[in-house]
C-alpha positions as CSV (number, residue, x, y, z in Angstrom):
1,X,-62.7,-88.5,44.7
2,X,-61.6,-91.1,42.2
3,X,-64.3,-93.5,43.4
4,X,-67.0,-90.7,43.5
5,X,-66.4,-89.3,40.0
6,X,-67.9,-92.1,38.0
7,X,-71.0,-92.0,40.2
8,X,-71.4,-88.3,39.8
9,X,-70.7,-88.5,36.0
10,X,-73.3,-91.2,35.4
11,X,-75.9,-89.5,37.4
12,X,-75.2,-86.2,35.6
13,X,-75.4,-88.1,32.3
14,X,-78.8,-89.5,33.2
15,X,-80.1,-86.0,33.8
16,X,-79.9,-85.8,37.5
17,X,-79.0,-82.6,39.1
18,X,-75.6,-83.3,40.8
19,X,-74.2,-81.2,43.7
20,X,-70.6,-82.3,44.4
21,X,-68.7,-81.5,47.6
22,X,-65.0,-82.6,47.5
23,X,-62.5,-82.0,50.1
24,X,-58.7,-82.2,50.5
25,X,-56.0,-81.4,53.1
26,X,-54.4,-78.8,50.7
27,X,-54.1,-77.7,47.2
28,X,-51.3,-80.1,46.3
29,X,-53.6,-83.0,47.0
30,X,-56.5,-81.7,44.8
31,X,-57.3,-84.1,42.0
32,X,-60.1,-84.3,39.4
33,X,-61.3,-80.8,39.9
34,X,-62.1,-80.2,36.2
35,X,-63.7,-83.6,35.8
36,X,-66.0,-82.9,38.9
37,X,-66.8,-79.5,37.4
38,X,-67.9,-81.2,34.2
39,X,-70.0,-83.8,36.0
40,X,-71.6,-81.5,38.5
41,X,-74.3,-78.8,38.3
42,X,-72.7,-77.3,41.4
43,X,-69.3,-77.9,42.9
44,X,-68.0,-77.0,46.3
45,X,-64.2,-77.6,46.6
46,X,-62.8,-77.5,50.2
47,X,-59.3,-77.6,51.6
48,X,-58.5,-77.9,55.3
49,X,-56.0,-75.1,55.0
50,X,-57.8,-72.8,52.5
51,X,-55.0,-73.1,50.0
52,X,-57.6,-73.9,47.2
53,X,-61.3,-73.5,47.1
54,X,-62.9,-72.8,50.3
55,X,-61.3,-73.3,53.7
56,X,-63.0,-76.0,55.8
57,X,-64.2,-79.6,55.6
58,X,-67.0,-81.1,53.4
59,X,-69.5,-80.6,56.3
60,X,-69.5,-76.8,56.1
61,X,-71.2,-76.5,52.6
62,X,-73.5,-79.4,53.6
63,X,-74.6,-77.5,56.7
64,X,-75.1,-74.3,54.7
65,X,-77.2,-76.0,52.1
66,X,-79.3,-77.8,54.7
67,X,-79.9,-74.6,56.7
68,X,-80.9,-72.9,53.5
69,X,-83.6,-75.6,53.1
70,X,-82.0,-77.4,50.0
71,X,-83.5,-80.7,49.3
72,X,-81.6,-83.7,48.0
73,X,-82.8,-87.2,47.0
74,X,-79.7,-89.0,48.2
75,X,-76.3,-88.2,49.6
76,X,-73.4,-90.3,48.6
77,X,-70.3,-90.1,50.8
78,X,-66.9,-91.6,50.0
79,X,-63.7,-91.0,51.8
80,X,-62.0,-91.4,55.2
81,X,-64.1,-92.9,58.0
82,X,-63.9,-89.8,60.1
83,X,-65.2,-87.6,57.2
84,X,-68.0,-90.0,56.4
85,X,-69.1,-90.2,60.0
86,X,-69.4,-86.4,60.3
87,X,-71.1,-86.1,56.9
88,X,-73.7,-88.6,58.0
89,X,-74.0,-86.7,61.4
90,X,-74.6,-83.6,59.4
91,X,-77.2,-85.2,57.2
92,X,-79.0,-87.2,59.8
93,X,-81.5,-84.4,60.9
94,X,-82.6,-84.0,57.3
95,X,-83.7,-87.6,56.9
96,X,-82.1,-87.7,53.5
97,X,-80.9,-91.2,52.6
98,X,-77.1,-91.3,53.0
99,X,-75.0,-93.9,51.3
100,X,-71.4,-94.5,52.5
101,X,-68.7,-96.6,50.8
102,X,-66.8,-98.6,53.4
103,X,-63.9,-99.3,51.0
104,X,-61.4,-97.8,53.4
105,X,-61.8,-100.8,55.8
106,X,-61.5,-103.5,53.2
107,X,-58.3,-105.6,53.1
108,X,-58.4,-108.6,50.7
109,X,-61.9,-108.1,49.3
110,X,-62.7,-111.8,49.4
111,X,-64.5,-112.2,52.7
112,X,-61.8,-114.4,54.1
113,X,-59.9,-112.3,56.6
114,X,-62.7,-110.5,58.4
115,X,-60.8,-107.3,58.5
116,X,-63.7,-105.3,57.0
117,X,-66.2,-106.4,59.6
118,X,-68.6,-103.6,60.6
119,X,-71.5,-103.2,62.9
120,X,-74.8,-101.9,61.5
121,X,-77.5,-100.7,63.9
122,X,-80.7,-101.7,62.0
123,X,-84.1,-101.4,63.7
124,X,-82.5,-101.5,67.2
125,X,-80.5,-104.6,66.4
126,X,-76.7,-104.8,65.9
127,X,-75.9,-106.7,62.7
128,X,-72.5,-107.8,61.7
129,X,-71.7,-107.2,58.1
130,X,-68.5,-107.4,55.9
131,X,-67.7,-104.5,53.5
132,X,-66.2,-106.8,50.9
133,X,-69.1,-109.2,50.5
134,X,-72.1,-107.2,51.9
135,X,-71.1,-103.9,50.5
136,X,-69.0,-101.8,50.0
137,X,-72.0,-99.4,50.1
138,X,-74.2,-99.2,53.2
139,X,-76.9,-96.9,54.7
140,X,-74.7,-94.4,56.5
141,X,-77.3,-94.0,59.1
142,X,-76.9,-97.6,60.2
143,X,-73.0,-97.8,60.3
144,X,-71.3,-97.7,63.7
145,X,-68.4,-95.6,62.6
146,X,-66.9,-95.4,66.1
147,X,-66.6,-99.1,66.3
148,X,-65.1,-99.2,62.8
149,X,-62.5,-96.6,63.6
150,X,-61.7,-98.3,66.9
151,X,-61.1,-101.6,65.0
152,X,-58.8,-99.7,62.6
153,X,-56.5,-98.6,65.5
154,X,-56.1,-102.1,67.0
155,X,-52.7,-102.7,65.5
156,X,-51.5,-99.1,65.5
157,X,-48.6,-99.7,67.9
158,X,-47.5,-102.8,66.1
159,X,-47.7,-101.0,62.7
160,X,-45.7,-98.0,63.9
161,X,-43.0,-100.3,65.4
162,X,-42.8,-102.2,62.1
163,X,-42.8,-99.0,60.0
164,X,-40.0,-97.4,62.1
165,X,-38.0,-100.6,62.0
166,X,-38.2,-101.0,58.3
167,X,-37.8,-97.3,57.5
168,X,-34.7,-97.1,59.8
169,X,-33.0,-99.8,57.7
170,X,-32.2,-97.0,55.2
171,X,-30.3,-95.2,57.9
172,X,-28.0,-98.2,58.6
173,X,-24.5,-98.5,57.0
174,X,-23.8,-101.4,54.7
175,X,-20.8,-103.5,55.8
176,X,-18.9,-105.3,53.3
């Protein structure tokens, strides 16, 4: 939400009608609600557990709006890869341009490490891009989210081992 707010605010300040859909796991994680309310003509606040706003994920109000025939010039999606993937899936049948921010896969932001490599499917061709130098914003209809999420799990076992090893240092006694 912190990345989406300045975009919503600027569009609203320019006179665009802004409909914001923001989602969180629970009410304790909700941020910037008042700021989004001020920057939006319409706000849908979702929590996975229903502890604040409406229960569900961001796709639920999108689906309702599309089914009601609502029209939008552009959809801007910022958040975890899985959420962006399904928001794009929800938007795909409408033909509405969908911009996604691939910040979540960036590591150093310089183009040196290649950690933010992603595959775009453009006009039937697979194109390799880098979120840090070619983005971070991309046409969501072109992004291969499954490949990006698979790449993000390559080091899961190694990271889990390192996390457990480091965190378990706190459980060890100090010998003098």
